N, C-alpha and C positions, 0 to 999 in steps of 0.2 A: 780333397781336403778345404774345407770351409771353416774360416777363421772370426770366432765370434768378437777377437778383437784385432784389429789390424791397424797397428803404427805405420806411417810412412817412412821406410828405411830407402827410398830411392837414395842410388850412389853410394851408398853404404857399402864396405866392405866387411863380408863375414866369415870369419873360420871357427870352423866345429872340427874338434878332433872325436875320433869314435867315430865319425858319421856312416860307417856302414855298418852302424846296428840300428834296429828297432827303433829306438826314442831319439838317436842325436840324427838319425835320417829323415823323421818327422820334424825336427827343429829345422833344418837345411830346408826342408820344403816349406814350412812356414816363413822361415825368413826368405827365400826367394819370393814367394807370392806378396812378400812387404816393398818388393820391389831390392832387396840388396843382391849384391853379386856374392854371390856362397863358394867358401875354397871348402872343399870336403876334404877332412885328413883322416887317414886310418893308416894301420899298418898292412892291413888288406886294401890296397889299392883297388883290387877288383871289385869289392865289393863297393867302396865310394863311386866309382865309377857307374856300377849299375842304375846309382841313386843319383849321381850328378844328370846322366841320360833323362831320366827322367823328368827330371828339373827342366832339363834344355827341350825335350820334347813336347812339354808344357808350355813353352815361350820363357821362363825364367832364366837366369845366366848363371854356373855354376860351372866348377870344373873341378876333378878329383885328385890329389894328390898325396903318394904314397908318403905316408912319413912313421916314422919311430919315435914317439914323445919320450923316452927316454935316452935319446942319441941327440946330443948337440950338432955333430954336422946335419943328420938327418933334416933336424926343425930349420936350423938355418936354411937348408937346401930350398926347403919349403916356403919359407920366408921370401927367399930369392924369389923363386915362382910368380907366389902371389902379390907381393909388389909389382915384378913384369905385366902379370896379365889383371889384375886388379886395381891395384894402387894399394898403398898403407892400410893397415886394420882398422876399422872401427868398434867393430863387435867380437869378441872371442866369447867362443863357449869352449870349459874343458869337460869334454864328456867322457874321454880316454879312461880307461877303470876297468875294475872288474875283480874276481878272485882268483883262485888258487886250493887245489885242492891240498898241494903239501903244507897250507895253514888253517885247514879245517878237521876238526874232530868227527869221529863217526858217532861218538857218544854226547847225549845233552848234560848229561850229571856223572861225575866220574863214579865207578863202580870196581872196587878192587875185585871183584868175582868175576867181572866180565875180562875174557881173555879172546885174543887175534883181534883187537881192534884199534884202532890208532885215537890214541887217548890224548889229552891236553900235554902231556910228557913226551911224546913222540911226536912232536911238530919240530918240521925241517924251519929251524933258524932262516936259512936261507931261502925257503918259499914262503915264511912268514915276510922276511925284507923282499920280497919279490912284490909281495900284494901293497904294501906301503909304497915301494917308489910307481908301481901300477896308477896308485888313486893321487898319491901326496905329492911323490918327486916328477912324476910325467905335466902335472900341474903348474906345478912351481918354475921346470924348464922351459915347457910352450908358453906361460905368463912372460919371463924372460926375454926371450924372443920378440913374440907380437907386441907386447906393451911396449916396447920401445918407441911403435909408431905414434901411440897414443900420447906418450908422454912428451915426445918433439910438436904435438898439434895440441896439449892442454886437453884432449876431450875424449871419450871413450869410454866403454862400457864390457866387463867383463863378469862371465857368468859362468859359476863352479855346480858342477852335480856332484851333492850330498847324497845322503838317504837316512831311511829310518834308523836304520843302525847307528848312526851316529847321535839319535836322541835314545835309543832303548834295542841296547847289543842282541842279537838273536843268537839263541842257541847256536853251535856247532862251529861258528866263522869268526875267531877272537881276532883273526889277524884283520878280516874287510870291515868287520865294527870299528875297529880302532882306526882303520886307515880312513874311514868316512868321514870318525870324529874329529881328526887330522886335519881333513879337507872342509869342515864345519870351520874349524879354528884358524885355518890359513886366510878363509875367505875375510872373517873377522880381520885377523891381523893385516891381511893386505889393503881392504878398505879402508883402513886408518892411516895407513901407509901412504896410499897414494891419493887420499883425499883434497890434498891440496893443488894439485896435479890435473884436477878435472875428470877423475877418473873415478865410477863406480864400481863396486865390486858386491855382487850378490851372488848366490846359492837358492838352488830348488834340490829341496830335500823329496822326492818320490817313495810314494808307500811302495805298495804290491802293483806291478805291473809284468806282466807275461813278457819277457824278453828271451832271444835265442839262449844266454848265457845260463836263465835258469829253468827254461822249458821242461828239463830233466827230472828236475826238482820240485817241480808241483805239478807233473801229471806222469800217468804211467805209460807207458807204449803203447796201450788199449785207449787210449785219450782222457782215462778216467782220473780223478781227483789224487790226488799222491796225501798219507796222512798229514804232513807238512802243512798243503794246501787247506785241510780243515784247518787247522790252529790260528794261520794265517786270516783266513775269513772269519773264525770265530771271533777274532779280535779286532777287526777291523766293522766297525760299527754299519758302514754302507753294507758291510756283505759282499762283496764283489772286488775284482781286480778290476784297477785303473784302465783307462783306455788311454793309449800314448796321445790322441787329440785333445785328452782333457790337462796335459801339463804346458799346452800351448798359451791358452789364455794367460797363466801365471808368468812363462816366460816371456811373452811379448810385452805386459804389463811392465815388468823387473827392467827388461832393456830398452824402453821407451823414454829416454830423456824426457818428453812433454810433459807423461804422466807417471815418474819417479823420479823424477829429479833430485829428490830430496831423500831417495831411499838408497843407502848404503850400508854394508855390512849384515844385511838379512838373511838370513838361513831360513828359506819359506816353506812348511812342510805340504807338501799335495799328498795327501794320502788317506782319502775317506773316513777319518777319526781316529786311524789306528793311534796316533801320538797323545790323541784325549782319553783315550780308554784306559781304564785300570783295570779291568779283566771281571768287575764285579759292578 
């Protein structure tokens, strides 16, 4: 990995949730390259451990910590381990999130003639609630635990991960779209709330990147693109998916107090022009 922008985070402790995934593991590696001590948190500790091992093999400092971001006890235990091994949290990236089939429809628009499909009227409220919790409540609970370190020292940076769905809801995924809009709103609220405490809060809103979660929606088993991929690329002026490395420059800029010290409450699209394109 080569960073186009490489701030100095030597001595800082960075905590990344969802670090067993494609994007947040890349964030973890980038922060380690900048000198940070990186704690990779994930409910799948084995996945996080793989990336932590990769970082340490390259000379970085990292640990994997199993953590359920919807469990206060689990988060507090993770916090204690990070404190013991690395010290107080300076940088928090709330990357844990995702969708669930119970909050997803089979149809893009309702047609009463269609049968045997999951429509809006068949959505499971518990499934929708789970998607909200996974994206919004998890960020809130994780911040409550780790940002106390920042408040005590009047410094720190928090990064949330929003989505293009927060700007323009995609068909079939009402729960995820609304939840990511909640993440963006929470980012702005928290930025105001913590501003006098010396803590900056921002968010990235990625466009379309191929991850473990969405690969099955974007590509058929034989590797050919799905119809949904055609729609996505047709609405992305740059006509391609993003590469995980293309999030790193914006991420490093927003995390760097020297470069972005007066930037807080921002939700930055990194989307190849998707949010700017009207379709005509």
